[in-house]
KOLGU-4560 file (N, C-alpha, C; in nm, 3 decimals, padded with zeros to 5 digits):
<recs>
<n_xx: -02.239 n_yy: -00.215 n_zz: 02.012 ca_xx: -02.099 ca_yy: -00.191 ca_zz: 02.040 c_xx: -02.010 c_yy: -00.292 c_zz: 01.967 mol: A seq: 1 type: MET>
<n_xx: -02.052 n_yy: -00.418 n_zz: 01.958 ca_xx: -01.970 ca_yy: -00.518 ca_zz: 01.891 c_xx: -01.959 c_yy: -00.490 c_zz: 01.742 mol: A seq: 2 type: SER>
<n_xx: -02.061 n_yy: -00.426 n_zz: 01.685 ca_xx: -02.056 ca_yy: -00.391 ca_zz: 01.543 c_xx: -01.948 c_yy: -00.286 c_zz: 01.520 mol: A seq: 3 type: ILE>
<n_xx: -01.936 n_yy: -00.189 n_zz: 01.608 ca_xx: -01.833 ca_yy: -00.086 ca_zz: 01.592 c_xx: -01.693 c_yy: -00.144 c_zz: 01.609 mol: A seq: 4 type: SER>
<n_xx: -01.676 n_yy: -00.244 n_zz: 01.694 ca_xx: -01.546 ca_yy: -00.308 ca_zz: 01.712 c_xx: -01.511 c_yy: -00.387 c_zz: 01.586 mol: A seq: 5 type: ILE>
<n_xx: -01.608 n_yy: -00.459 n_zz: 01.531 ca_xx: -01.585 ca_yy: -00.534 ca_zz: 01.407 c_xx: -01.550 c_yy: -00.438 c_zz: 01.294 mol: A seq: 6 type: VAL>
<n_xx: -01.619 n_yy: -00.328 n_zz: 01.286 ca_xx: -01.592 ca_yy: -00.228 ca_zz: 01.184 c_xx: -01.451 c_yy: -00.169 c_zz: 01.201 mol: A seq: 7 type: SER>
<n_xx: -01.413 n_yy: -00.141 n_zz: 01.324 ca_xx: -01.280 ca_yy: -00.088 ca_zz: 01.352 c_xx: -01.172 c_yy: -00.188 c_zz: 01.311 mol: A seq: 8 type: LEU>
<n_xx: -01.189 n_yy: -00.315 n_zz: 01.349 ca_xx: -01.091 ca_yy: -00.418 ca_zz: 01.314 c_xx: -01.083 c_yy: -00.433 c_zz: 01.162 mol: A seq: 9 type: VAL>
<n_xx: -01.196 n_yy: -00.428 n_zz: 01.096 ca_xx: -01.198 ca_yy: -00.438 ca_zz: 00.949 c_xx: -01.122 c_yy: -00.321 c_zz: 00.886 mol: A seq: 10 type: LYS>
<n_xx: -01.145 n_yy: -00.200 n_zz: 00.935 ca_xx: -01.076 ca_yy: -00.082 ca_zz: 00.881 c_xx: -00.925 c_yy: -00.088 c_zz: 00.906 mol: A seq: 11 type: ASN>
<n_xx: -00.887 n_yy: -00.125 n_zz: 01.026 ca_xx: -00.744 ca_yy: -00.132 ca_zz: 01.060 c_xx: -00.676 c_yy: -00.240 c_zz: 00.977 mol: A seq: 12 type: VAL>
<n_xx: -00.741 n_yy: -00.354 n_zz: 00.960 ca_xx: -00.685 ca_yy: -00.462 ca_zz: 00.880 c_xx: -00.670 c_yy: -00.419 c_zz: 00.735 mol: A seq: 13 type: THR>
<n_xx: -00.768 n_yy: -00.348 n_zz: 00.684 ca_xx: -00.762 ca_yy: -00.298 ca_zz: 00.545 c_xx: -00.643 c_yy: -00.204 c_zz: 00.527 mol: A seq: 14 type: SER>
<n_xx: -00.625 n_yy: -00.113 n_zz: 00.620 ca_xx: -00.513 ca_yy: -00.018 ca_zz: 00.613 c_xx: -00.380 c_yy: -00.093 c_zz: 00.619 mol: A seq: 15 type: ILE>
<n_xx: -00.371 n_yy: -00.191 n_zz: 00.707 ca_xx: -00.249 ca_yy: -00.271 ca_zz: 00.721 c_xx: -00.218 c_yy: -00.344 c_zz: 00.591 mol: A seq: 16 type: TYR>
<n_xx: -00.318 n_yy: -00.405 n_zz: 00.529 ca_xx: -00.297 ca_yy: -00.477 ca_zz: 00.404 c_xx: -00.259 c_yy: -00.383 c_zz: 00.290 mol: A seq: 17 type: LEU>
<n_xx: -00.316 n_yy: -00.264 n_zz: 00.288 ca_xx: -00.279 ca_yy: -00.166 ca_zz: 00.185 c_xx: -00.132 c_yy: -00.125 c_zz: 00.201 mol: A seq: 18 type: VAL>
<n_xx: -00.087 n_yy: -00.102 n_zz: 00.325 ca_xx: 00.053 ca_yy: -00.065 ca_zz: 00.347 c_xx: 00.146 c_yy: -00.178 c_zz: 00.304 mol: A seq: 19 type: TRP>
<n_xx: 00.108 n_yy: -00.303 n_zz: 00.334 ca_xx: 00.191 ca_yy: -00.417 ca_zz: 00.293 c_xx: 00.200 c_yy: -00.422 c_zz: 00.141 mol: A seq: 20 type: ILE>
<n_xx: 00.086 n_yy: -00.405 n_zz: 00.074 ca_xx: 00.084 ca_yy: -00.408 ca_zz: -00.072 c_xx: 00.168 c_yy: -00.294 c_zz: -00.131 mol: A seq: 21 type: LEU>
<n_xx: 00.150 n_yy: -00.173 n_zz: -00.080 ca_xx: 00.227 ca_yy: -00.058 ca_zz: -00.130 c_xx: 00.378 c_yy: -00.078 c_zz: -00.108 mol: A seq: 22 type: LEU>
<n_xx: 00.415 n_yy: -00.128 n_zz: 00.008 ca_xx: 00.556 ca_yy: -00.151 ca_zz: 00.041 c_xx: 00.615 c_yy: -00.255 c_zz: -00.054 mol: A seq: 23 type: HIS>
<n_xx: 00.543 n_yy: -00.363 n_zz: -00.076 ca_xx: 00.591 ca_yy: -00.470 ca_zz: -00.163 c_xx: 00.608 c_yy: -00.422 c_zz: -00.307 mol: A seq: 24 type: TYR>
<n_xx: 00.505 n_yy: -00.356 n_zz: -00.359 ca_xx: 00.509 ca_yy: -00.308 ca_zz: -00.498 c_xx: 00.618 c_yy: -00.202 c_zz: -00.515 mol: A seq: 25 type: ILE>
<n_xx: 00.627 n_yy: -00.108 n_zz: -00.422 ca_xx: 00.728 ca_yy: -00.002 ca_zz: -00.433 c_xx: 00.870 c_yy: -00.058 c_zz: -00.427 mol: A seq: 26 type: SER>
<n_xx: 00.891 n_yy: -00.157 n_zz: -00.342 ca_xx: 01.025 ca_yy: -00.218 ca_zz: -00.333 c_xx: 01.067 c_yy: -00.279 c_zz: -00.466 mol: A seq: 27 type: SER>
<n_xx: 00.975 n_yy: -00.351 n_zz: -00.528 ca_xx: 01.008 ca_yy: -00.414 ca_zz: -00.656 c_xx: 01.022 c_yy: -00.311 c_zz: -00.769 mol: A seq: 28 type: HIS>
<n_xx: 00.936 n_yy: -00.210 n_zz: -00.770 ca_xx: 00.944 ca_yy: -00.107 ca_zz: -00.873 c_xx: 01.073 c_yy: -00.025 c_zz: -00.858 mol: A seq: 29 type: LEU>
<n_xx: 01.114 n_yy: 00.001 n_zz: -00.734 ca_xx: 01.237 ca_yy: 00.078 ca_zz: -00.711 c_xx: 01.357 c_yy: 00.004 c_zz: -00.770 mol: A seq: 30 type: TYR>
<n_xx: 01.365 n_yy: -00.124 n_zz: -00.742 ca_xx: 01.478 ca_yy: -00.202 ca_zz: -00.795 c_xx: 01.471 c_yy: -00.209 c_zz: -00.947 mol: A seq: 31 type: VAL>
<n_xx: 01.352 n_yy: -00.223 n_zz: -01.001 ca_xx: 01.337 ca_yy: -00.236 ca_zz: -01.146 c_xx: 01.359 c_yy: -00.102 c_zz: -01.219 mol: A seq: 32 type: HIS>
<n_xx: 01.305 n_yy: 00.006 n_zz: -01.166 ca_xx: 01.307 ca_yy: 00.134 ca_zz: -01.237 c_xx: 01.420 c_yy: 00.228 c_zz: -01.196 mol: A seq: 33 type: LEU>
<n_xx: 01.469 n_yy: 00.216 n_zz: -01.074 ca_xx: 01.565 ca_yy: 00.315 ca_zz: -01.024 c_xx: 01.706 c_yy: 00.261 c_zz: -01.008 mol: A seq: 34 type: CYS>
<n_xx: 01.722 n_yy: 00.136 n_zz: -00.974 ca_xx: 01.856 ca_yy: 00.078 ca_zz: -00.956 c_xx: 01.859 c_yy: -00.064 c_zz: -01.015 mol: A seq: 35 type: VAL>
<n_xx: 01.846 n_yy: -00.076 n_zz: -01.146 ca_xx: 01.848 ca_yy: -00.209 ca_zz: -01.207 c_xx: 01.977 c_yy: -00.284 c_zz: -01.175 mol: A seq: 36 type: PRO>
<n_xx: 01.969 n_yy: -00.415 n_zz: -01.168 ca_xx: 02.083 ca_yy: -00.499 ca_zz: -01.131 c_xx: 02.169 c_yy: -00.532 c_zz: -01.253 mol: A seq: 37 type: ALA>
<n_xx: 02.217 n_yy: -00.427 n_zz: -01.318 ca_xx: 02.307 ca_yy: -00.442 ca_zz: -01.432 c_xx: 02.419 c_yy: -00.340 c_zz: -01.418 mol: A seq: 38 type: THR>
<n_xx: 02.519 n_yy: -00.353 n_zz: -01.501 ca_xx: 02.628 ca_yy: -00.255 ca_zz: -01.501 c_xx: 02.573 c_yy: -00.117 c_zz: -01.540 mol: A seq: 39 type: ILE>
<n_xx: 02.489 n_yy: -00.114 n_zz: -01.641 ca_xx: 02.428 ca_yy: 00.012 ca_zz: -01.683 c_xx: 02.343 c_yy: 00.069 c_zz: -01.570 mol: A seq: 40 type: VAL>
<n_xx: 02.268 n_yy: -00.017 n_zz: -01.500 ca_xx: 02.189 ca_yy: 00.028 ca_zz: -01.386 c_xx: 02.276 c_yy: 00.086 c_zz: -01.276 mol: A seq: 41 type: GLY>
<n_xx: 02.391 n_yy: 00.023 n_zz: -01.253 ca_xx: 02.485 ca_yy: 00.073 ca_zz: -01.153 c_xx: 02.537 c_yy: 00.212 c_zz: -01.192 mol: A seq: 42 type: PHE>
<n_xx: 02.573 n_yy: 00.227 n_zz: -01.318 ca_xx: 02.626 ca_yy: 00.355 ca_zz: -01.366 c_xx: 02.518 c_yy: 00.463 c_zz: -01.371 mol: A seq: 43 type: LEU>
<n_xx: 02.393 n_yy: 00.423 n_zz: -01.397 ca_xx: 02.284 ca_yy: 00.520 ca_zz: -01.409 c_xx: 02.220 c_yy: 00.553 c_zz: -01.274 mol: A seq: 44 type: ALA>
<n_xx: 02.243 n_yy: 00.472 n_zz: -01.172 ca_xx: 02.174 ca_yy: 00.491 ca_zz: -01.044 c_xx: 02.195 c_yy: 00.629 c_zz: -00.981 mol: A seq: 45 type: SER>
<n_xx: 02.313 n_yy: 00.692 n_zz: -00.990 ca_xx: 02.325 ca_yy: 00.827 ca_zz: -00.933 c_xx: 02.237 c_yy: 00.929 c_zz: -01.003 mol: A seq: 46 type: PRO>
<n_xx: 02.205 n_yy: 00.902 n_zz: -01.129 ca_xx: 02.119 ca_yy: 00.994 ca_zz: -01.204 c_xx: 01.971 c_yy: 00.959 c_zz: -01.189 mol: A seq: 47 type: PHE>
<n_xx: 01.943 n_yy: 00.833 n_zz: -01.155 ca_xx: 01.804 ca_yy: 00.788 ca_zz: -01.143 c_xx: 01.746 c_yy: 00.815 c_zz: -01.005 mol: A seq: 48 type: MET>
<n_xx: 01.826 n_yy: 00.799 n_zz: -00.900 ca_xx: 01.772 ca_yy: 00.808 ca_zz: -00.764 c_xx: 01.711 c_yy: 00.944 c_zz: -00.729 mol: A seq: 49 type: THR>
<n_xx: 01.757 n_yy: 01.057 n_zz: -00.784 ca_xx: 01.689 ca_yy: 01.183 ca_zz: -00.750 c_xx: 01.561 c_yy: 01.210 c_zz: -00.830 mol: A seq: 50 type: PRO>
<n_xx: 01.524 n_yy: 01.121 n_zz: -00.919 ca_xx: 01.402 ca_yy: 01.142 ca_zz: -00.998 c_xx: 01.278 c_yy: 01.131 c_zz: -00.908 mol: A seq: 51 type: LEU>
<n_xx: 01.171 n_yy: 01.202 n_zz: -00.940 ca_xx: 01.053 ca_yy: 01.206 ca_zz: -00.853 c_xx: 00.992 c_yy: 01.069 c_zz: -00.823 mol: A seq: 52 type: PRO>
<n_xx: 00.984 n_yy: 00.981 n_zz: -00.922 ca_xx: 00.924 ca_yy: 00.851 ca_zz: -00.895 c_xx: 01.012 c_yy: 00.767 c_zz: -00.803 mol: A seq: 53 type: HIS>
<n_xx: 01.143 n_yy: 00.781 n_zz: -00.813 ca_xx: 01.233 ca_yy: 00.707 ca_zz: -00.723 c_xx: 01.223 c_yy: 00.762 c_zz: -00.580 mol: A seq: 54 type: CYS>
<n_xx: 01.211 n_yy: 00.892 n_zz: -00.568 ca_xx: 01.192 ca_yy: 00.952 ca_zz: -00.436 c_xx: 01.060 c_yy: 00.903 c_zz: -00.374 mol: A seq: 55 type: ILE>
<n_xx: 00.956 n_yy: 00.897 n_zz: -00.455 ca_xx: 00.826 ca_yy: 00.850 ca_zz: -00.406 c_xx: 00.834 c_yy: 00.703 c_zz: -00.363 mol: A seq: 56 type: ALA>
<n_xx: 00.902 n_yy: 00.620 n_zz: -00.442 ca_xx: 00.918 ca_yy: 00.479 ca_zz: -00.404 c_xx: 00.991 c_yy: 00.467 c_zz: -00.271 mol: A seq: 57 type: PHE>
<n_xx: 01.099 n_yy: 00.544 n_zz: -00.254 ca_xx: 01.174 ca_yy: 00.539 ca_zz: -00.127 c_xx: 01.087 c_yy: 00.583 c_zz: -00.011 mol: A seq: 58 type: ARG>
<n_xx: 01.005 n_yy: 00.687 n_zz: -00.031 ca_xx: 00.916 ca_yy: 00.734 ca_zz: 00.074 c_xx: 00.819 c_yy: 00.623 c_zz: 00.115 mol: A seq: 59 type: TRP>
<n_xx: 00.760 n_yy: 00.558 n_zz: 00.018 ca_xx: 00.664 ca_yy: 00.450 ca_zz: 00.048 c_xx: 00.735 c_yy: 00.333 c_zz: 00.114 mol: A seq: 60 type: VAL>
<n_xx: 00.855 n_yy: 00.298 n_zz: 00.067 ca_xx: 00.929 ca_yy: 00.187 ca_zz: 00.126 c_xx: 00.961 c_yy: 00.217 c_zz: 00.273 mol: A seq: 61 type: ILE>
<n_xx: 01.012 n_yy: 00.336 n_zz: 00.301 ca_xx: 01.048 ca_yy: 00.372 ca_zz: 00.438 c_xx: 00.925 c_yy: 00.380 c_zz: 00.527 mol: A seq: 62 type: TYR>
<n_xx: 00.826 n_yy: 00.460 n_zz: 00.487 ca_xx: 00.708 ca_yy: 00.479 ca_zz: 00.571 c_xx: 00.622 c_yy: 00.355 c_zz: 00.577 mol: A seq: 63 type: ASN>
<n_xx: 00.617 n_yy: 00.278 n_zz: 00.470 ca_xx: 00.545 ca_yy: 00.151 ca_zz: 00.474 c_xx: 00.608 c_yy: 00.055 c_zz: 00.573 mol: A seq: 64 type: GLY>
<n_xx: 00.740 n_yy: 00.050 n_zz: 00.574 ca_xx: 00.810 ca_yy: -00.035 ca_zz: 00.671 c_xx: 00.783 c_yy: 00.007 c_zz: 00.814 mol: A seq: 65 type: GLY>
<n_xx: 00.783 n_yy: 00.138 n_zz: 00.837 ca_xx: 00.753 ca_yy: 00.188 ca_zz: 00.973 c_xx: 00.610 c_yy: 00.155 c_zz: 01.013 mol: A seq: 66 type: LYS>
<n_xx: 00.515 n_yy: 00.169 n_zz: 00.921 ca_xx: 00.375 ca_yy: 00.139 ca_zz: 00.952 c_xx: 00.356 c_yy: -00.009 c_zz: 00.982 mol: A seq: 67 type: MET>
<n_xx: 00.421 n_yy: -00.095 n_zz: 00.905 ca_xx: 00.413 ca_yy: -00.239 ca_zz: 00.930 c_xx: 00.472 c_yy: -00.271 c_zz: 01.067 mol: A seq: 68 type: ILE>
<n_xx: 00.584 n_yy: -00.208 n_zz: 01.100 ca_xx: 00.647 ca_yy: -00.227 ca_zz: 01.232 c_xx: 00.554 c_yy: -00.184 c_zz: 01.344 mol: A seq: 69 type: GLU>
<n_xx: 00.491 n_yy: -00.068 n_zz: 01.328 ca_xx: 00.398 ca_yy: -00.017 ca_zz: 01.430 c_xx: 00.279 c_yy: -00.110 c_zz: 01.446 mol: A seq: 70 type: VAL>
<n_xx: 00.229 n_yy: -00.162 n_zz: 01.335 ca_xx: 00.115 ca_yy: -00.254 ca_zz: 01.343 c_xx: 00.153 c_yy: -00.381 c_zz: 01.419 mol: A seq: 71 type: MET>
<n_xx: 00.274 n_yy: -00.433 n_zz: 01.397 ca_xx: 00.318 ca_yy: -00.550 ca_zz: 01.473 c_xx: 00.329 c_yy: -00.519 c_zz: 01.622 mol: A seq: 72 type: TRP>
<n_xx: 00.372 n_yy: -00.399 n_zz: 01.654 ca_xx: 00.380 ca_yy: -00.360 ca_zz: 01.795 c_xx: 00.240 c_yy: -00.357 c_zz: 01.856 mol: A seq: 73 type: ILE>
<n_xx: 00.143 n_yy: -00.300 n_zz: 01.784 ca_xx: 00.006 ca_yy: -00.297 ca_zz: 01.835 c_xx: -00.053 c_yy: -00.438 c_zz: 01.848 mol: A seq: 74 type: PHE>
<n_xx: -00.025 n_yy: -00.525 n_zz: 01.752 ca_xx: -00.074 ca_yy: -00.663 ca_zz: 01.760 c_xx: -00.013 c_yy: -00.732 c_zz: 01.881 mol: A seq: 75 type: ILE>
<n_xx: 00.118 n_yy: -00.712 n_zz: 01.902 ca_xx: 00.184 ca_yy: -00.772 ca_zz: 02.019 c_xx: 00.129 c_yy: -00.718 c_zz: 02.149 mol: A seq: 76 type: GLY>
<n_xx: 00.105 n_yy: -00.587 n_zz: 02.153 ca_xx: 00.048 ca_yy: -00.524 ca_zz: 02.273 c_xx: -00.089 c_yy: -00.582 c_zz: 02.303 mol: A seq: 77 type: LYS>
<n_xx: -00.171 n_yy: -00.594 n_zz: 02.201 ca_xx: -00.305 ca_yy: -00.650 ca_zz: 02.218 c_xx: -00.296 c_yy: -00.795 c_zz: 02.268 mol: A seq: 78 type: TRP>
<n_xx: -00.207 n_yy: -00.875 n_zz: 02.209 ca_xx: -00.194 ca_yy: -01.016 ca_zz: 02.249 c_xx: -00.149 c_yy: -01.027 c_zz: 02.395 mol: A seq: 79 type: ALA>
<n_xx: -00.054 n_yy: -00.944 n_zz: 02.436 ca_xx: -00.008 ca_yy: -00.948 ca_zz: 02.574 c_xx: -00.119 c_yy: -00.905 c_zz: 02.669 mol: A seq: 80 type: ILE>
<n_xx: -00.195 n_yy: -00.802 n_zz: 02.630 ca_xx: -00.308 ca_yy: -00.760 ca_zz: 02.714 c_xx: -00.409 c_yy: -00.872 c_zz: 02.731 mol: A seq: 81 type: GLU>
<n_xx: -00.432 n_yy: -00.950 n_zz: 02.626 ca_xx: -00.526 ca_yy: -01.060 ca_zz: 02.634 c_xx: -00.476 c_yy: -01.168 c_zz: 02.731 mol: A seq: 82 type: GLN>
<n_xx: -00.346 n_yy: -01.185 n_zz: 02.738 ca_xx: -00.289 ca_yy: -01.285 ca_zz: 02.827 c_xx: -00.281 c_yy: -01.237 c_zz: 02.972 mol: A seq: 83 type: LEU>
<n_xx: -00.254 n_yy: -01.108 n_zz: 02.991 ca_xx: -00.232 ca_yy: -01.054 ca_zz: 03.125 c_xx: -00.364 c_yy: -01.018 c_zz: 03.195 mol: A seq: 84 type: ILE>
<n_xx: -00.448 n_yy: -00.946 n_zz: 03.126 ca_xx: -00.570 ca_yy: -00.894 ca_zz: 03.187 c_xx: -00.685 c_yy: -00.991 c_zz: 03.169 mol: A seq: 85 type: PHE>
<n_xx: -00.689 n_yy: -01.091 n_zz: 03.253 ca_xx: -00.797 ca_yy: -01.189 ca_zz: 03.251 c_xx: -00.906 c_yy: -01.140 c_zz: 03.344 mol: A seq: 86 type: VAL>
<n_xx: -01.028 n_yy: -01.138 n_zz: 03.295 ca_xx: -01.140 ca_yy: -01.094 ca_zz: 03.379 c_xx: -01.165 c_yy: -01.194 c_zz: 03.491 mol: A seq: 87 type: LYS>
<n_xx: -01.214 n_yy: -01.146 n_zz: 03.605 ca_xx: -01.240 ca_yy: -01.231 ca_zz: 03.719 c_xx: -01.346 c_yy: -01.336 c_zz: 03.687 mol: A seq: 88 type: LYS>
<n_xx: -01.439 n_yy: -01.304 n_zz: 03.598 ca_xx: -01.541 ca_yy: -01.400 ca_zz: 03.560 c_xx: -01.482 c_yy: -01.519 c_zz: 03.485 mol: A seq: 89 type: GLU>
<n_xx: -01.367 n_yy: -01.497 n_zz: 03.418 ca_xx: -01.305 ca_yy: -01.601 ca_zz: 03.338 c_xx: -01.226 c_yy: -01.700 c_zz: 03.424 mol: A seq: 90 type: ASP>
<n_xx: -01.197 n_yy: -01.664 n_zz: 03.549 ca_xx: -01.114 ca_yy: -01.751 ca_zz: 03.634 c_xx: -01.200 c_yy: -01.855 c_zz: 03.700 mol: A seq: 91 type: ILE>
</recs>
């Protein structure tokens, strides 16, 4: 049973790290490719934002942020459960 818990934690951690990486990369690529910080980038942004790669970056940024938020909620829930639900043998 402990092997399956370790495997589960490893899988969840891997997914969490992938979402963090995707969110980070997409955020930087969006700024670089879709809304550059120049006057030309400002003028071109209305034409760039509807492009497929910019839409994909926004999707990853939004959903990646939500997934990271959900993971923090689960980590907090787990931590609180560890503090609240103390086994009688531990007392």
